[in-house]
N, C-alpha and C positions, 0 to 999 in steps of 0.2 A: 828703541834700542837699535844698535847697529846689526850688520850681518855677521859679526864676530859671535861665536857661540857663548851664550851667557854661562858664567861660572856659578854654580850653586853650592852651597854648603848644607849638608843634611846632618842634623844633630839629633840622635836617638840612641838610647841605651839598649835597645833591643837589637841584637846583631842581625837577626833574620829579617826584620823590617828595614833596617838600615841598608842591607845588602840589596833587598828587593827594590827598594826606592832608588838606589844607586844604579842598578842595571836598567830599570825602566826609564829613568831620566837620561841616562847616556844613550839609549836607543832613540829617544826623542831629540837628539842633537845637542844636549847640554854637556858642558864640562862639569864634573861632580866630584867634590871631595866630601868625605864623611868624618864625623867626630862621634865618639861614644859617650861623651858627657859634657857638662859645662866647661869643666877645666880644659878638656881636649879642644873644645871649641875656641876658648880664649887663646890657646897657644897658636892655633891656625890662623886666628884673626891678627895676631901680632905681625905676621909675616905676609899675609895674602889679603888681597881685596876680593869681595864676592858681590855679584850682581843681586843676589837674593839668598836668604838664609831660611831653610825649612827646619823647624825645631819642634820637637816633642815638649809638652809641658811637663809631664810627670816623669822626672829623672831623679836618680840619686844624687845627693850633694845639692848643688844649686839647681832649682827648678827653672823651667823655661820662662815663666813670667818674671821671676827675679832675674835671670840673665838678660831678658829683653830690656828691663828697666836700667840695668847696669850699661848695656851696650849703647842704649839711646843717648847717653851722656856724650858720646863721642862719634857714634856711627850712624850714617843715614841710609845705609843699605836696607831695602825692605825685608821684613820679617813675617813669615807665614807660620803661625803656630798650629801644631797638631795636638788635639786634645781629646781624651776619652770621655771628658765630661761635656754633656750636652746642655746643662743648665745655663740660662741666659746670663746669670751673673758671672759665671766662670768665663764665658766668651767676653763679656764686657771688661772683665778684669785684664784679660789679655790685650785688648784694644787700649785700655787706659795705661797699661805699661808701655805702649808704644808699637805694638804689633800693627801691621797693615792689613791683616786679614787672619782668618782661622778657619780650620776645617776639623770637623768632629769625626773621631774614629768610631767605627770602621768606615772607610771611604773607597770609592772606586778610584783606581790610578788615573782614569781619565778625568774625573772631577779635579784631582790635584793638579793635573796638567792644565786644565782650563783656568784654575785659580792662579797658577804661576804665570801663565801667558798674560792674563788680565793685569796682574801687578806689574809685569815688566813693560806692558804697553803704556803705563802711566809714569814711568821713570823718565825724567828728562833726557833727552835727545830730541823731544818733541818741540816743534817750532812754536814760538810765542804767537798768541793770537794777533791778527792784524787789527783788531778793534780795541779800543781803550788805550789809555796812556801807557807809555813804557816804563816811566818811573813814577811810583806812587808813594806819597808821603803819608805816614801814619804816625803823627807824633814825631818822637825821636827816631823812628824807624823809616827806612826807605826800602821798598820792593822794586827790584829790577825785574820787570815782566819778561824781557828778552832772555835774561840769564837765569831766570827762576832763583834769584838770590835776594835773601833779606839781610839788611845790615842795620845795626844799632850804632849809629855814628860810624866809626871805622871797624867795628867789630862784627864779624859775621854771626848770624843766628842760624843754627842748623835746622833744616827742614827735612822731614822724611819724605819719601816719594808720594805718600798719600797726601801730605800737607802741601807739597808743590802742585799736585794735581787740583786740590781744593783752591789754591791761590789762582791757579790758571782759569778755573771756572769763575771764580768771583771777580778777578780783574776783567775778564771778558764781559761781565754783567755788572760793572761798577755802578753802584747806585740803585740797582734793580734787584729786587728779591729773587732768590732761586729756591724752589721748593726742596723739600727733604727727599721726595721721591725722585726728583731730577737729579739731585746730587748723588743718591744711591746707584741710579742707572749710569751716570757718567763715571763713577768710581768703579764700575764693573761689577756691582753687587746686584743680587736679585732684589726685586721688590718685596715689600712686605714690612710689617710693623718692626720685626726683629732687626732688619736691615737698616731701617730708618733710625732706630735706636743706636745702632752702630755708627751712623752718621752723626748723631748728637754727641757721641763720645769723641769722635775725631774733631767736631767743632770745638768742644771743650779743651781739647789739647792744643789746637791751633790758637785759641783765645789767650792761653797762658803765655804764648810767644808774642802775641800782637798787642795785648792790652796791659796797661798799668794796673788795672783792677778788673780781672777777668769776669767777676761777678756783676760788674756794672759796664758792660762793654761799650765803648765809644766807636769802634770801627767795624768790628764784625757783629752786626746787630741781628737780634731776632725780631722778625716782622710777624706779629701775631696772625695766625691763619694763612701766612704766605710763605714762610720759610726763613731763610737767612740772607743777609744783605751786607756787602763790604761798602763802606764809605770812606773817603779819604779827606785830607785837610784841603 
């Protein structure tokens, strides 16, 4: 990210939590807008661009997971979900919907800040790796490693910030397996089985964009006992 203050959108139906988060994040140097529900968030997103969205899952009307799914059709800005549910499947559902990370309530504001900064660090502005090819052919797709852009012919394929970071890791290790624990670490996640499962979900999402048949991947392969590996034509 550049030195310009990142603009965050906080979406939460609880006015007290919304205001506490706004005040805290402003003190940390961010520009912060707030929305009281999904419809309010949609209206703000029609006219403004945000560097990151912090969104509660349990809201009246459209919930956070459904709104994440909707936004991912057109939006690449990273999304951090706040959830009162600690069950693994609820967290996985958020990642499958397109969220970049999640945080379970109640949480310490400092932890939220660490998660936000970790996500913003992986948003491109980062230079492409000096290792590996700059243009990578994946069947009908072409990935430009310098621009962090994926094209299907002349049509761009939208990548989330986490997917861009995964492609950066894989293109730097083209043809070599990368372990799940290494991916979790480079994505700014804590190590552990739950976080490695979260990596698996992100891989599944990325395969849907890279593969003609995601269930039988040709390019983003699983290497048994070693992790995942990207290969090109």
